[in-house]
N, C-alpha and C positions, 0 to 999 in steps of 0.2 A: 915667540911661540912658546918658549919654555915657561914664561910667566903666565900665559893663558892656560896652559895645561895644569900648572900648579894651582891657579885660581879655581879652575873647574873641579879639580880633585878635592880641594879644600871645601868648596861649596857642597859637594856631594857628601863629604864626611860630616859636615855640620848639619845638613838637612836630614840626614839619616837619624839623628838623635832628637829632632824637633817634634815629630809626630805628624798627625794628619792635619791638613789645612782646615777641613770642615769637621765639626764634631760628630761623633758617631751617634750620640743620643741628644735628646732635646734638653734645653736649659730649664724647662718647667719641671719641678720635682715630681708632680703627679704623673705627667706624661712619661718622664724618664723611668719612673717605677714600673709603669705598664710595659714600656719597651724592654726593660731588663727582665721582667717576668716572662714576656713572650720569647725572648732570646734563650732564657734558661729552659723553658719548656721545649723549645725546638731542639736544644742540645740533648735533653733527656730522651726525646723521641728518637734522636739519631742513634743513640746507644742501642735501643731496642731494635731498630731497623738493622743495624750492623750485626747484632747477634742472630737475627732471623735470616739475613742473607748468607752468613757463613755457617748456618745450622748449629750455632752454639747454644740455642735454646732447646735442643733435642736431648733426650736422655743419653747418658753415656753407656755404651755397650761393654765397657771394660770394668764394670762394677764387680766386686767380689761376690755379690749375691744376685740371684735372679729377681727380676721385677715382673709383675703381671702386666701384660700389654693391653689388656681389655679394660673395660669400664668397671670400676669397683663400686 
């Protein structure tokens, strides 16, 4: 039982450093470039969504000067 537990723990440690069994992106360079562009665009949109959800894109009311709230 001790040897089995040791073998399983060693297998888990080794498999953690190997990586994924299936590749995340295609092997074709053209398709891989498209996939990477789509991934980066989705991550860029995620930052905008995060700022909009947490109201970080709103003007700060703690500014030392007054700002006009209407359309200029």
